[in-house]
C-alpha positions as CSV (number, residue, x, y, z in Angstrom):
1,X,264.5,247.4,102.8
2,X,261.4,245.7,101.1
3,X,258.3,246.1,102.8
4,X,255.9,243.3,102.8
5,X,252.5,243.7,104.4
6,X,250.3,240.7,105.2
7,X,246.4,240.9,105.0
8,X,244.0,239.0,107.3
9,X,244.0,236.0,105.0
10,X,247.6,235.5,105.4
11,X,248.5,236.3,101.7
12,X,250.9,239.1,100.4
13,X,249.7,242.3,99.3
14,X,249.8,243.6,95.6
15,X,252.7,245.8,96.4
16,X,255.1,243.2,97.5
17,X,254.4,241.1,94.5
18,X,254.5,243.8,91.8
19,X,257.7,245.6,93.1
20,X,259.8,242.6,94.4
21,X,263.1,242.0,92.4
22,X,262.8,239.2,90.0
23,X,265.0,237.7,87.4
24,X,264.4,238.0,83.7
25,X,263.0,234.3,83.3
26,X,260.4,235.0,86.1
27,X,259.6,238.3,84.7
28,X,259.0,236.9,81.3
29,X,256.7,234.0,82.6
30,X,254.8,236.7,84.4
31,X,254.2,238.8,81.4
32,X,253.1,235.8,79.4
33,X,250.8,234.7,82.3
34,X,249.5,238.5,82.4
35,X,248.9,238.4,78.7
36,X,247.0,235.0,78.7
37,X,244.9,236.0,81.7
38,X,244.0,239.4,80.1
39,X,242.8,237.5,76.9
40,X,241.3,234.4,78.4
41,X,241.2,235.1,82.1
42,X,242.2,231.5,82.8
43,X,245.0,232.2,85.5
44,X,246.0,235.0,87.7
45,X,249.3,236.8,86.9
46,X,250.3,237.2,90.5
47,X,249.6,233.8,92.1
48,X,249.2,231.7,89.1
49,X,245.9,230.2,90.5
50,X,243.2,229.4,88.0
51,X,240.6,228.2,90.4
52,X,240.4,231.4,92.5
53,X,239.1,233.6,89.5
54,X,235.6,234.9,90.2
55,X,233.4,237.5,88.2
56,X,231.7,240.2,90.2
57,X,228.5,241.0,88.4
58,X,228.1,244.3,90.6
59,X,231.2,246.0,89.3
60,X,231.5,244.0,86.0
61,X,235.1,243.0,87.1
62,X,237.0,239.7,86.9
63,X,239.0,239.4,90.1
64,X,241.3,236.8,91.8
65,X,239.9,235.8,95.2
66,X,243.2,234.7,96.4
67,X,245.4,237.8,95.9
68,X,242.6,240.5,95.1
69,X,244.1,241.7,92.0
70,X,241.6,243.0,89.2
71,X,242.2,241.0,86.0
72,X,239.6,242.7,83.8
73,X,237.2,245.5,84.5
74,X,234.2,247.2,82.6
75,X,233.2,243.5,81.4
76,X,230.1,243.5,79.1
77,X,227.9,240.8,80.9
78,X,225.2,238.8,79.3
79,X,221.7,238.6,80.6
80,X,222.8,234.9,81.5
81,X,225.5,236.0,83.7
82,X,223.4,238.9,85.2
83,X,220.7,236.3,86.1
84,X,223.1,234.3,88.2
85,X,222.8,237.1,90.8
86,X,219.1,236.4,91.5
87,X,217.2,233.4,92.6
88,X,214.5,232.0,90.7
89,X,211.9,233.8,92.6
90,X,213.7,237.1,91.9
91,X,213.8,236.3,88.2
92,X,210.0,235.5,88.2
93,X,209.0,238.6,90.1
94,X,211.3,240.8,87.9
95,X,209.9,239.3,84.6
96,X,207.5,241.6,82.6
97,X,206.6,239.2,79.7
98,X,203.8,237.2,81.0
99,X,202.4,234.2,79.4
100,X,202.5,233.9,75.6
101,X,199.7,234.6,73.3
102,X,198.3,231.7,71.4
103,X,195.0,231.0,69.3
104,X,194.8,227.6,71.4
105,X,193.7,229.8,74.5
106,X,190.1,230.6,74.7
107,X,191.1,234.2,75.5
108,X,194.3,234.2,73.3
109,X,196.4,234.6,76.7
110,X,195.3,238.2,77.0
111,X,193.0,237.9,79.9
112,X,193.4,239.8,83.1
113,X,194.5,237.7,86.2
114,X,193.9,239.0,89.8
115,X,196.2,237.5,92.4
116,X,194.7,235.7,95.5
117,X,197.2,237.5,97.8
118,X,195.9,240.4,99.7
119,X,198.7,242.6,98.9
120,X,198.9,245.6,96.3
121,X,201.6,246.0,93.7
122,X,204.1,247.3,96.0
123,X,203.6,244.5,98.5
124,X,201.8,246.5,101.1
125,X,198.9,244.6,102.8
126,X,195.5,245.7,101.7
127,X,193.3,247.3,104.4
128,X,190.3,245.3,105.8
129,X,187.9,247.8,104.3
130,X,189.2,247.0,100.7
131,X,189.4,243.2,101.1
132,X,185.7,242.7,100.4
133,X,185.9,244.8,97.3
134,X,188.9,242.9,96.0
135,X,187.1,239.6,96.7
136,X,184.1,240.9,94.6
137,X,186.6,242.0,91.7
138,X,188.1,238.5,91.7
139,X,184.5,236.8,91.5
140,X,183.5,239.1,88.7
141,X,186.8,238.5,86.8
142,X,186.3,234.8,87.1
143,X,182.8,234.6,85.8
144,X,183.4,237.1,83.2
145,X,185.6,234.8,81.2
146,X,182.8,232.3,81.0
147,X,179.9,234.5,80.6
148,X,179.4,234.2,77.0
149,X,178.5,230.9,75.3
150,X,181.3,231.6,72.7
151,X,183.9,231.6,75.4
152,X,182.5,228.5,77.1
153,X,182.6,226.7,73.7
154,X,186.3,227.7,73.1
155,X,187.1,226.3,76.5
156,X,185.5,222.9,76.0
157,X,187.0,222.6,72.5
158,X,190.7,223.6,73.4
159,X,190.4,221.2,76.3
160,X,189.9,218.6,73.9
161,X,192.6,220.0,71.6
162,X,195.2,219.8,74.5
163,X,194.1,216.2,75.3
164,X,194.7,215.1,71.7
165,X,197.9,217.1,71.6
166,X,199.3,215.1,74.5
167,X,198.2,211.7,73.2
168,X,199.3,212.1,69.7
169,X,202.4,214.3,70.3
170,X,201.3,217.1,67.8
171,X,203.6,220.0,67.5
172,X,202.6,223.5,68.3
173,X,202.3,224.7,64.7
174,X,199.7,222.2,64.1
175,X,198.0,223.1,67.3
176,X,197.7,226.8,66.2
177,X,196.5,225.8,62.7
178,X,193.8,223.6,64.3
179,X,192.7,226.3,66.7
180,X,192.5,228.9,63.8
181,X,190.3,226.5,61.8
182,X,188.1,225.9,64.7
183,X,187.6,229.6,65.4
184,X,186.7,230.4,61.8
185,X,184.1,227.3,61.9
186,X,182.7,228.9,65.1
187,X,182.3,232.3,63.6
188,X,180.4,230.9,60.7
189,X,178.2,229.0,63.0
190,X,179.1,225.7,61.7
191,X,179.2,224.2,65.2
192,X,175.6,225.0,65.7
193,X,173.8,221.5,66.3
194,X,176.9,219.7,66.1
195,X,179.3,218.0,68.4
196,X,182.3,220.2,69.7
197,X,184.6,217.1,69.8
198,X,183.7,216.0,66.3
199,X,184.4,219.4,64.9
200,X,187.6,219.7,66.7
201,X,188.7,216.3,65.5
202,X,188.0,217.6,61.8
203,X,189.9,220.8,62.4
204,X,192.9,218.8,63.7
205,X,192.7,216.5,60.7
206,X,192.6,219.4,58.4
207,X,195.6,220.9,59.8
208,X,197.4,217.5,59.5
209,X,196.4,217.5,55.8
210,X,197.5,221.1,55.3
211,X,200.9,220.2,56.6
212,X,201.4,216.6,55.1
213,X,201.4,215.1,58.6
214,X,200.5,211.2,58.3
215,X,197.5,211.2,60.7
216,X,194.3,209.5,59.8
217,X,191.0,210.7,60.7
218,X,190.2,207.4,62.4
219,X,193.3,207.7,64.6
220,X,192.4,211.1,65.7
221,X,188.7,210.4,66.3
222,X,189.7,207.2,68.3
223,X,192.1,209.4,70.5
224,X,189.2,211.8,71.2
225,X,186.7,209.1,71.7
226,X,184.5,210.4,69.0
227,X,182.3,208.9,66.2
228,X,184.4,208.8,63.1
229,X,181.4,208.9,60.8
230,X,180.2,212.2,62.3
231,X,183.8,213.6,62.4
232,X,184.1,213.0,58.7
233,X,180.9,214.9,58.0
234,X,182.2,217.8,60.0
235,X,185.4,217.5,57.9
236,X,183.5,217.7,54.5
237,X,181.6,220.8,56.1
238,X,184.9,222.5,56.9
239,X,186.3,222.0,53.6
240,X,183.0,223.3,51.7
241,X,182.2,226.1,54.1
242,X,185.7,227.4,54.8
243,X,187.0,226.7,51.2
244,X,190.0,224.8,52.3
245,X,192.5,223.9,49.6
246,X,194.2,220.8,51.0
247,X,196.9,219.0,49.0
248,X,196.4,215.3,47.9
249,X,197.6,212.8,50.4
250,X,200.9,211.1,49.5
251,X,201.0,207.4,50.2
252,X,204.9,207.6,50.7
253,X,204.2,209.4,53.9
254,X,202.2,206.4,55.3
255,X,204.7,204.0,54.0
256,X,207.6,205.0,56.2
257,X,205.3,204.8,59.4
258,X,204.1,201.4,58.4
259,X,207.5,200.0,57.6
260,X,208.9,201.0,61.0
261,X,205.9,199.5,62.9
262,X,206.2,196.3,61.1
263,X,210.1,196.1,61.3
264,X,210.2,195.5,57.6
265,X,213.8,195.3,56.2
266,X,215.3,198.2,54.3
267,X,215.5,196.2,51.0
268,X,211.8,195.6,51.0
269,X,211.1,199.3,52.0
270,X,213.1,200.5,48.9
271,X,211.3,198.1,46.7
272,X,208.0,199.3,48.1
273,X,209.0,203.0,47.2
274,X,209.8,202.0,43.6
275,X,206.6,200.1,43.3
276,X,204.5,202.9,44.8
277,X,205.9,205.5,42.4
278,X,204.6,203.4,39.5
279,X,201.2,202.7,41.2
280,X,200.5,206.3,41.8
281,X,200.8,207.2,38.2
282,X,198.3,204.3,37.2
283,X,194.6,204.8,37.2
284,X,194.1,201.9,39.5
285,X,195.1,204.2,42.4
286,X,192.4,206.8,41.7
287,X,189.9,207.0,44.7
288,X,191.7,204.5,46.7
289,X,192.7,205.0,50.4
290,X,196.4,206.1,50.3
291,X,196.9,204.3,53.7
292,X,195.5,201.0,52.4
293,X,197.5,201.5,49.2
294,X,200.7,201.8,51.1
295,X,200.0,198.7,53.2
296,X,199.2,196.6,50.1
297,X,202.3,197.9,48.3
298,X,204.6,197.1,51.2
299,X,203.0,193.6,51.6
300,X,203.7,192.9,47.9
301,X,207.2,194.2,48.2
302,X,208.1,191.9,51.1
303,X,206.8,188.8,49.1
304,X,208.9,189.8,46.0
305,X,211.9,190.2,48.3
306,X,211.4,186.8,49.9
307,X,210.9,188.3,53.4
308,X,208.4,186.4,55.7
309,X,205.7,188.6,56.9
310,X,202.1,187.8,57.6
311,X,199.1,189.9,56.4
312,X,198.0,190.4,60.2
313,X,201.4,192.0,60.9
314,X,201.1,194.4,58.1
315,X,197.5,195.2,58.5
316,X,198.0,195.9,62.2
317,X,201.0,198.2,61.5
318,X,199.0,200.1,58.9
319,X,195.9,200.2,61.1
320,X,193.6,198.7,58.5
321,X,191.6,195.5,58.2
322,X,192.9,192.2,56.4
323,X,190.0,192.4,53.9
324,X,191.0,195.8,52.7
325,X,194.7,194.7,52.5
326,X,193.6,191.8,50.3
327,X,191.5,193.9,48.0
328,X,194.2,196.5,47.5
329,X,196.8,193.8,47.2
330,X,194.9,192.1,44.1
331,X,195.2,195.7,42.6
332,X,199.0,195.9,43.1
333,X,199.5,192.4,41.8
334,X,197.6,193.3,38.4
335,X,200.4,195.9,37.8
336,X,203.3,193.7,39.1
337,X,202.5,190.1,38.2
338,X,204.8,187.4,39.4
């Protein structure tokens, strides 16, 4: 006589399922289901229920919550699966990495932080006799980071750097390079008697020049609300004193940005690239502003392709004046007469 036991949930036990007499077709289907579930763990071989399969992170086992059978054991769990057991507060309390180091922090991210909670590392409340000592330690730790003029200078400079980063969407690589250049200028005392914001703008522009990022000095200075003439002087000081070897600015870098802003057709844009490649090999381009040269070349290409575009539209897209556009346009038309 077959024994069938019923658990509290009303489902049959494993013994009734595994030892009950079945025909060959049912047995074959069950074996196929077991093989599939062992490889992919998609269905249970006993109840054929795919929605009831769960993973127990404590025992590293995959089980069926409907019948209780263990489908896989000794499963190697990934850090992501182990993290599901804990809440966000548990994950943050168990983390040991801390904040990343960066040159864009005045202390490079290696400063000591004393929590405001009156508990020790084990979570035990601090006694009333030690609270006054802890408050004094917090105060000394807070003022020690701004005790030197060097640290105060870096704090002000990197505050400006983060502001420019958010407004111009500069990537982290350029931010690190800008902070590195500013730190070298500070060590050589180039900052003495000069504006922090102007020198910071010059450092960002030097980093953009080195990475061939199309950012003009006027654009960065306007974002930081700094005098562009004084920022240019600081930039020349950086190049001379730090011996920076920066590549020449390519006009093609500005051409793409100007064409996108002015909504120029692809046909005129390709024509401008061909014309600009010839202009760069001619002495007429020596000593000229690459941005202004790209604006004039794009305007000339639009005229040759018969595209109706105004000088104001191209000049505004290139962030230059109409007078500069007309002067460079005359140089371009001398090479490409109609």
